[in-house]
C-alpha positions as a Markdown table, in Angstrom:
| # | Residue | x | y | z |
|---|---|---|---|---|
| 1 | Met | 0.0 | 0.0 | 0.0 |
| 2 | Ala | 1.1 | 3.6 | -0.6 |
| 3 | Leu | -0.3 | 7.0 | 0.3 |
| 4 | Phe | -1.4 | 9.2 | -2.6 |
| 5 | Arg | -2.3 | 12.9 | -2.7 |
| 6 | Ile | -5.2 | 13.2 | -5.1 |
| 7 | Ala | -6.2 | 16.6 | -6.5 |
| 8 | Phe | -9.8 | 17.3 | -7.3 |
| 9 | Val | -11.9 | 20.3 | -8.4 |
| 10 | Asp | -15.6 | 21.1 | -8.8 |
| 11 | Arg | -17.0 | 19.9 | -12.1 |
| 12 | Gly | -16.8 | 22.6 | -14.7 |
| 13 | Gln | -13.6 | 24.1 | -13.2 |
| 14 | Glu | -11.2 | 21.6 | -14.8 |
| 15 | Glu | -9.7 | 24.0 | -17.4 |
| 16 | Ile | -9.4 | 26.8 | -14.9 |
| 17 | Trp | -7.6 | 24.3 | -12.6 |
| 18 | Arg | -5.2 | 23.4 | -15.4 |
| 19 | Lys | -4.4 | 27.0 | -16.2 |
| 20 | Phe | -3.8 | 27.7 | -12.5 |
| 21 | Trp | -1.5 | 24.8 | -11.8 |
| 22 | Leu | -0.1 | 23.8 | -15.1 |
| 23 | Arg | 0.0 | 27.0 | -17.2 |
| 24 | Pro | 0.4 | 29.8 | -14.7 |
| 25 | Thr | 1.5 | 32.2 | -17.4 |
| 26 | Glu | -2.0 | 31.9 | -18.9 |
| 27 | Leu | -3.7 | 32.8 | -15.6 |
| 28 | Ser | -6.8 | 34.8 | -16.1 |
| 29 | Lys | -8.7 | 37.0 | -13.7 |
| 30 | Asn | -11.2 | 34.1 | -13.5 |
| 31 | Ala | -8.6 | 31.6 | -12.4 |
| 32 | Arg | -7.3 | 33.9 | -9.6 |
| 33 | Ser | -10.8 | 34.6 | -8.5 |
| 34 | Ala | -11.8 | 30.9 | -8.6 |
| 35 | Asn | -9.0 | 30.1 | -6.1 |
| 36 | Arg | -9.8 | 32.9 | -3.6 |
| 37 | Asn | -11.3 | 30.3 | -1.3 |
| 38 | Gly | -8.8 | 27.6 | -2.1 |
| 39 | Ala | -11.2 | 25.8 | -4.5 |
| 40 | Leu | -8.4 | 25.0 | -6.9 |
| 41 | Gly | -6.1 | 23.6 | -4.3 |
| 42 | Arg | -8.3 | 20.8 | -2.9 |
| 43 | Asn | -6.8 | 17.4 | -2.4 |
| 44 | Asp | -7.4 | 14.1 | -0.5 |
| 45 | Leu | -4.9 | 11.6 | 0.9 |
| 46 | Val | -5.8 | 8.1 | -0.1 |
| 47 | Glu | -4.1 | 4.8 | 0.8 |
| 48 | Ala | -4.2 | 2.5 | -2.2 |
| 49 | Glu | -2.2 | -0.1 | -4.2 |
| 50 | Ser | -1.8 | 2.2 | -7.2 |
| 51 | Leu | -2.4 | 5.7 | -8.4 |
| 52 | Glu | -5.3 | 4.4 | -10.5 |
| 53 | Asp | -6.9 | 2.8 | -7.4 |
| 54 | Ala | -6.4 | 6.0 | -5.4 |
| 55 | Leu | -8.0 | 8.1 | -8.2 |
| 56 | Ala | -11.0 | 5.8 | -8.3 |
| 57 | Thr | -11.4 | 6.0 | -4.5 |
| 58 | Ala | -11.1 | 9.8 | -4.5 |
| 59 | Gln | -13.7 | 10.0 | -7.3 |
| 60 | Val | -16.2 | 8.0 | -5.1 |
| 61 | Arg | -15.5 | 10.1 | -2.1 |
| 62 | His | -15.9 | 13.4 | -4.0 |
| 63 | Gly | -18.6 | 12.3 | -6.5 |
| 64 | Arg | -19.6 | 15.9 | -7.4 |
| 65 | Cys | -16.0 | 16.7 | -8.4 |
| 66 | Thr | -13.5 | 15.7 | -11.0 |
| 67 | Val | -10.2 | 14.1 | -9.9 |
| 68 | Met | -7.2 | 15.6 | -11.6 |
| 69 | Pro | -4.6 | 12.9 | -12.4 |
| 70 | Glu | -2.1 | 15.4 | -13.6 |
| 71 | Gly | -2.1 | 17.0 | -10.1 |
| 72 | Ser | -1.9 | 13.7 | -8.2 |
| 73 | Ala | 1.0 | 11.7 | -7.0 |
| 74 | Met | 2.4 | 9.2 | -4.5 |
| 75 | Val | 3.4 | 10.8 | -1.2 |
| 76 | Val | 4.8 | 7.7 | 0.6 |
| 77 | Asp | 5.5 | 4.2 | -0.5 |
| 78 | Ala | 4.6 | 1.9 | 2.4 |
């Protein structure tokens, strides 16, 4: 088992999340505004066998959100 940090964002905010985290030079006023309350920095710690399993678990936990694989990673290998 390993511990994974899984990023997630409210549905419909995926592109703003990508600009905020992956293309900061393209940041728009909307992206900065969307993160005022930390909405673009949400994540969950999930213990799982693989990143794919952790992503699936986080998706179930946060069913109204979209998990962001490109912002997720293993934290600790147990």
